[in-house]
N, C-alpha and C positions, 0 to 999 in steps of 0.2 A: 530294517527292524522286523523281528519275527512276529507271526500272527498268534495272538492269545486265544481268540474265539473266532470260529468260522461257522456260519449257518448257511444252508442252501435250501431254497424252496421249502421253507418251513410253514406248516399249516397246523392249526390247533382248533379242534371242534369240541364244543360242550353241548350237552343235552339239557334243555330247559325242563322245569317242572320237577315233580317228585321222581327220583330215580328208582326207589324201591318202596314196597308197601310193608306193613307191619308183619305180615305173615308170608311164609315161603309159598304157600299155595296160591296166594293172590299174585305174587311175582310170576309164577309159572303160568297162571291164567292170562295175565297181561302179555307175557312173552308169546304164548301160543296164538293169541288173537292177532298180534302184530305180524307173526309169521304167515298167517292165513289171510291177512289183509282185512280182518274183521274189526268191528268196534270193540274197544277195550271194555270188558264187563265191570271193571273196577273204577271207571271214571266217576268223578263227582257229578251230581245232577246239573244238567245244562252245559256241561263241558263237552266240547266237540272233539271227536277223535281225529287225528291227522292221518289215519291209515298207515302209511309206511313210515311215519315219524319224521319226515323231512322238514316239516314246518316247526317241529319242536327242537331243532338243532340250531346252533349259532356258531359261526366261525369267529373265534377271538383273534386269530392270526391268519393272514392270507398271503401265501407265496412270498415269504420274507427271506431275503438273502442279504447277508451282512458280514463284513470282516472287521474285527477289532484288533488293533495292534497292541503288542506288549508295552506296558507303561502308559497307555492312553487313558485319559479321563473322559468318558463318554457320557453325555447327558441324554436322557430319554424323556421327552415331554409329549403332551397330548391331553385331550379331554378325558374325563372319566369314561371308562368302557372302551378306550382306544386300543387296549391290549398291552399296556406297559407292564402291569403286574404279572400277567400271564407269561410274557417274555422272560421276566426275571425268574419266575418259578421254573421255567424250563431250563434256564441257565443253572439254577440251583439244584436241579434234578428233583424238585418236589413233584412235578408232573412231567409226563412224557408227551412229545408232539404226536399229532395224529399221523402226519407224514412229513417227510423231509429229513435232513441230516444236520447234526450239530456236532462240532468238534471243539473241545476245550482242552487247552494245554496249561496245566497247573492246578493247584489246590484252590478251592473256592470257599470263601467265607461270606455268608449272606445274612442280612438283617431285613426281613421282608415285612414284619409288622411288630407292633408293640407286644412284648412278652413272649416272643418266639423262643421256645426251649426253656421257659421258666415254669417251675412248679409253684403254685400259690402258697402251699403249706411249708415250703422250704424257706430258709433264711437267704438273705442276699449272698452271704459267704458260700452257702451250699449251692446256690444257683449259679454262682460263678464257676464252680467246679463242674456242675452238670452241663451248663451251656458251653463251656470250653471243650468238654468231652464230645458234645454233639457236633461242635465245629471242627473236631479233629485234633485238638491239643492233648498232649499227654499230661498226666498228673504232675510230673516234675516241671514241665514247661509252665503250667498254670501257676504252680506255687512260686516259681521264679518271678513271674510277672504279676503276682497277685497284688502286691503293694502298689505297683504302678497302675494297675487297672482300677483299684479302689480310689487312688488319688485322682485319677483322671475323671472318674464318675462324680466325685465331690459328695458322696453320701457315706462318709466314714462312720458317722454316728449311727446310721441305720443298717449297717452291714450285717448285724446279727438279728435283725427283725424280719419276720416272715414277709415275703414280698406281696402277699395279699393285702397288706396295709400300705403298700406303696402307691403313690400317685402315678398317673400315666407318664409324667415327666421323669420321675425317678426310675420307672421301668426302662425307659429309653436310654437314660444316662448310663445305667449299668450295662444294658445289652450292647450299646454302641461301644462302650469301653472294652468289653470282651472281644467283640468283632474286630475293632481297630487294632488290637494288640496281638491278634492271631497272625502267625507267620505264614500267610497265604499269598499266592501270586495274584489272586483276583478277589476284589472286595465288591459286594453287591449291596446297595442301599435303596430301599423303596419307601420314599416319603415318610421317613421316621424322624427327621430333624425338625419337622413342623411342630412336634409336641414339646420340645425343649424350649427353654427361655433363650433370649437373644445372646447372652454371654456364653451359654453352652453351645449354641449353634455356631458361634464364631470359633470356639475351641475345636469343635468337630471339623469345621472347614479347614482350620489350620492343620489339624491332624491328617485330614485327607490329602492336603497338599504335600505333607511330609511323606505320606505313603506313596503318592504318585511320583515324588522326586526320587524315591528308592527304586523306581522302575516297575512298580506293581500296577496292575490294571484295575480301574475303578469304573463301575457302572452305577450311575446316579439318577434316580427318578425323583422328581420334585415338581410341585406346582409353584414353587418360589422362583420366579424368573431371575431375581437378583442373584441368588446363590448359583443358579445355572450359568449365568453370564460370567460370574466371578471365577468359578472353579473349572468349568468345562470349556475346552477349545472347540470340540466337535460335538454337535447335538443332532439327534435324529428326532423327527416329528412323526408320530404315529396317528393315523386316522382310520378308524374302522378296520384295524388289524393290518394296515399297509403303511409302508414308509413313504411319506409324501414329501419329506425334506431331509436331506442328509448333507450337512455342511457346517460352516462356521457358526458359532453360538449366536451371534447377533442376527444373522439372516434367518435362522430357524426360529428364534424367539419372536422376531418381528412378524413372521408369517403366522405363528401361533396366536399372537395378540390380535392380528387381523381377523382370524377365524372367530375368536371370542367376541370381538365387537360386532362382527357381522351377524353372529348368532343372536346377540342381544338387540339387533336392529338399530344400532347406533353407529354414527360415523366417528371413528377415532380421530383421524386427522386427514386433511385434504392432501392428496398426492400431487396435484397440479394447480397451477394458478387459476385455471378455469373452475376447478372445484372450490377454491377459496371464494371466488366471486359468487358461485352458486350458493354457498353456505351463508354468505353475507346477505344475499337477496332473500333468503328464507327466514331471516330474523323477524320476530314479531315487532310491530310498530311501538314506539315509546314516545310519550308526549314531550320529553326533554331532550333525548339524545338519539341520533341516527348515525350508525356506522355506514360510511360510504364505500370504503375499500381498505384492504389490508394486504401489504406486499413486502417481500424481502428483496433488497437490491444490493448487488455487489458490483463495483466498477461501473455503476450507472445502468446495469441491466437487471431487470426483474428475473429472479430465479429461485428455485428451491434446492439447488445443488451448488454449494459454495466450497471455498477452500479456507482453511483456518489461518493461512499466512497473511491475509489481507482483511481489513475491517469490512463489516457489512452493516447495512441499515435496515431497520424495520420501520416502514412508513405506514402510518395510520391516518386515514382521511375520514373526518367525521363532521357532523353538523349539530350544533347546539341550537335548539328551537326556542328556548326562553332563558332568561337570566337565571342562573343556578349557582348557589353557594355550595362549595365542597365537591364539585364534580371532578373526578379524576379518571384517567385512562391508565390501565394496567397492562404491562407486557410480561409474560411469564415464559420460562424455559422449562420444559418437562422432559424427563427421561422416557425411554421407549416403553417402560411399564406404566407410565402415567403419573409417576411421582414428581412433585414439584422440586426443581433444583434451586431456582431463585426467581424472584419477580422484581419489577421496577415500576414505580409510578411516575407519570410525566411531570408532576408538579409538587413532589413531596418536599422540596426545599423551601417552599413558601413558609414564611414566618407567621402568617395569619391565614385564616381560612379563605382560600381563593374564591372569588366570585367570577364566574365565566359568563361573558356577554354572548348574546345570540350571534351566530355567524357560522361560517364554514372554516375548518382548521385542518392543518396537516401537522401531526406530531411525528418527529423522526427520532428514533433511538439508535445511536451508533454503538455497535459492539466492537471493541478493539480487536486488532489482530492477535492471534495466538492466545485466545481465551478458550475457545471451544475445542474439544477433543475430536479426533476423526471418528465420528459416530453418527447415529440418526437421532435427532431430537424432535420434540413437538414444541412449536412456538405458538403461543396463544395470546389473544387480546380480549380484554373485557373492559367494562366501564361501570362505574357506580357513583352514587351520591353518598358522601360521608355521613354515616349514622342514619341513613334513610332506607336505601334499597339499591339493588342492582339495576342497571339500565339496559342490560341485554339478557335475554332468556337462555343464552348458551354462550360458552366460551368458543370463539372461532379459532381453530387450530389448523396449522399446516405442518406437514412433515418436512423437516429440514435435514438434508444430507450434507455432512461436512467431510471433506477430504483433507488429508494431511499434506501441507506444503511448507509449514512454518519451521522455525529453528528448533522447536522442542523435540528432543530425542532423535535428532538426525543421525547421531553416531551409532544408534542401536535400531536399525530399520526393522529387524525381526521381532523386536520387543513390543508387544501390544500395550498401548496405553490403557491402564486399568481404571483410572478415575472417570468421573462424569464430566469433568472439564479438564483442560490441559493448559493452564496458564504458563507463560514464560516467567520464571522466577529467577532473578539474578543470584548467582553464587560467587563467593570469593574463597579461594583455596590458597593457603600459604604453607610452605614447608617450615616447620618449627625448628628442628635440629637435624643437621645432615646425618647424624649417626642414629642407630636404632637402639632404643632401650626396651625394657620389658613392658612398656605401656603403662607404668604407674602414673597417676595423675592426682592432683590435689583434690581433697574432698571439699565440696561446696554444696550448699543447699540447693534444692530444685534441680539436681543433676542425677544422672544414672551412670554408674561406673561399672566396668568389667575388669575382673581380675584376669588379666591376659595370661594364658597358659604357655605362650610362646610358640604355639603350633599354628600352622597355616601360613598363607602368604600375606594375609591382610586381616586386621582386627580393629574394631571400634573400641576405643578406651573410655570415651565419655561423650555424653550428649547433655546439653544444658539449654534452658530457656531463659532469655534475659530481656529486659526492657530496653528502651532506646538509650538509657544512661549506662547500660551494661550490668545492671543489678539483676541477680538471679530472682526469678519469680515465676509463678504459674497462674497468676490472675492478671488479666489485661483489660483495659478499657476498650470500648468499641473503636475509638479513634487511634488507639495506641499501636505502634509498630511492634511486631513480634520478631525477636532475633533468636535464631536457632544456631548454635555452634556445635560442631562435632570434631572431636579429636580422634585420630586413627593412625595406625602404624602400618607401613608397607615394608616388609622384610627383604624383598628383593624386587628388582624391576619387573613389572608385569604389564602386559599390553592390553589386558581385558579386565576392567574393574569398574564398579559403579558404586556410588553412594546414593541411595534412594530414600527420599522423604515422602511420606504419605500423611495427609491430614484427613480425619474421618470423624463422623458422628453417626453411628448406626450402619454406615457403609462407606466405602472409599469415595471421597468427593474430589480430590485431586492428588496428583502424584507428580513429583519432579525429581530429576537426577542432576548430579553435579556437573555433567558435561552436556547439558541440553542444547547448547548452541554450537556444538562442534560440527564440522563438515562430515557427512557420512563416509567420505573417502579417507578421512584422517584416522590413522590408527592411534587409539588412546593409549599412551604410555605413561605409567606412573613410576617414577624413580624411587629407589630405596630411601626411606626416611620417615619422619613423623610429620603429620599434616594436621591442619585444622581447616575445616570448611565452614563457612558462615552463609546462611541464607536469611533474608529479611522478608517477612510477610507484611505487606502494607496494612495500615489501619483501614477499617470498614471493609475488609475482605470477607470476614466471617460474621454471621449473625450471633447474638448472645446465646450462650450455651456452653456445655462442657465437651471438649474434643479430645481425640486420641491422636497423638503424634507418634508415628512409627518411623524409625530410621534403620535401614538395612545396608550392610556392606555385602556386595555380590562379587565373587571372584570366579573367573574362568567360564564366561558365557559361551555356550556352544549351541547355536540354533535357538531352540525354545527352552533349554534346560540349563540349570545352574549347578555348579559342582558344590559350592559351599556358600552359606550365607549366615550373617549374624544380625539379630534383630534387637532393637531397644524400643521400649514403649514409655511415653510420658503422657499424662493427662493434664490439660490446662483448661481454663475457664475464661470466657469473654463476658464481661459485665455489661448490662444494659445502661445506656446513658440517655441523653435527651434526643438522640438521633431518631428521625422519623416521628418526632413528638406530635406532629400535627394529626397523624392518623393512628396513634398508638392505642387509643381506646376502642376504635372501631376496626381498624385494619392493621393488626400487629405484623411485624416483620416476619414473613414466612420463608420457608426454604432454609438453606444453610449458608448462603453466600449473599453479600451485599456489594455488588461490583460498582464501586464509585467511579471506575473508568468509563462507565457508560455515559454517553452524552445525549441528552434529549434536545431536540429543536422543534418548536411549535410555530407554525406559520398560519396566520389567519388570512383566509381568502375573503376579500371584500370587493364586490363588483359594483361599479367599474373602477374603483380606486385601486392603487397598487397594493400588493401583498405586504402585510406587516409581519416582520420576523420577531419571534419571541424565543429566546434561548435560555434553557435551564439546565442545571447539572444535578442529576438525581443521586440520592444516597441509596 
């Protein structure tokens, strides 16, 4: 693959303070004083001259060397002042480097800040023409794409209004639409998506993925680690103008998050079992509850590095110092950015408010095999008294590293799992008719249909949501099984194809493919014909709320790239019922997943009497 951008030994220096004075004579006086090594006669009172000016300079970039391949989506992260924007300005030829070389192959379109290239007195329509011309588009090209640009921005009603009356979000929507539709080889974005709303951010990410799929290079600066993880495979971390990390997105983001928490003086997560014990010992005393230990065990061995092909246990040993009503222990799984994925209480199935007697206990939560994705998680434990207070002054977290060895996606070893978890979801695929039609399907409510144009090797014809009786619906109870059926056409035998199902609410939460349990050495062969694939999501998998179900057909996977894909999107809602009713007023169900497969076991230690086992199943 050819190189799109290459920089070698790049340095950039800025001078601090006032660069020029109001009058030319004062500029000459200050310059002459610096040449002679004298004090600047135009300094402000009490301001100290630096003589040769070395102390008034700052290096924004220091000895930077980097190669970016054509078609690569590169994320650039770092704290404010690390040099991210300066680097992009050099790429965009807004500023020149102090020394070093940079080679760029292709036309560059950049969106560095809100309102770049916009004139406040001009209307949106006029600014589209102006901004497109600044970015190198001809008038005829702009007019050809004008309707598409305006439609993407979503501000049709305001296109003939002066942009000085636009909000910052409207500015960005229109500016990004112009930049994204420019036929450039390199697209540069500097923290502009943070201004738009969630729906527009998702549209922008989808558009960026389409641009990357076309073989164009994208440089993306953002403080949103979720967008960086989702979109970029390679990320560089800048610190004081230097590259301190250059590698996979997960590794670079984890290191950046460590820097943030270290600067705040907080411990994000314990990296070793000894660190967990140290954090437990640092907890403030509580008159009711005392945490003794917290550990992760797989195959009988305490560890923080596990595999997702076998179950693992979270063991929490604690002491209850006095009889307490409504005491519960909570176990939570967190993403690497600190967001809660799901949580589970050790006694939430109790029909009445539980009364815990004094004593020493061990509560064990069993996480089933093939639930966690190959990623790094934070696993935390806390305790509270229902409706009263928390019993711990901090959540004890440990960093859990999960490696992939389960059945999920074995046939696609190069395909990165995109969800926050990776459950094994059974699929059933049947051939409907041995001959191929044009993909026409019967109309039903709560379905999405595609008018198949007959082109391509594979196409989805219909996706439908049904309840356990097979009736189409988009509203499900918390306990209800969700059945997703997909009709699709294969026009000739193909050896590389996937049907991909994604469930999300605000971000991708889990992803499954129709051949997740295949052996990686087995070549996936799909014969010519019409097919229907069915997947069933068990009840109490998702918390109440509205979700987006996305189904894609991918044909011709080659490494990390896909030649063609078809996407369908359906929204559905999970209704709240009496699940977790015991704590619903004080401790509502949080996160997006309610994993009923988790099994808790609580053992009470009574000395010298034998241990009493108490087993519960948590919702």
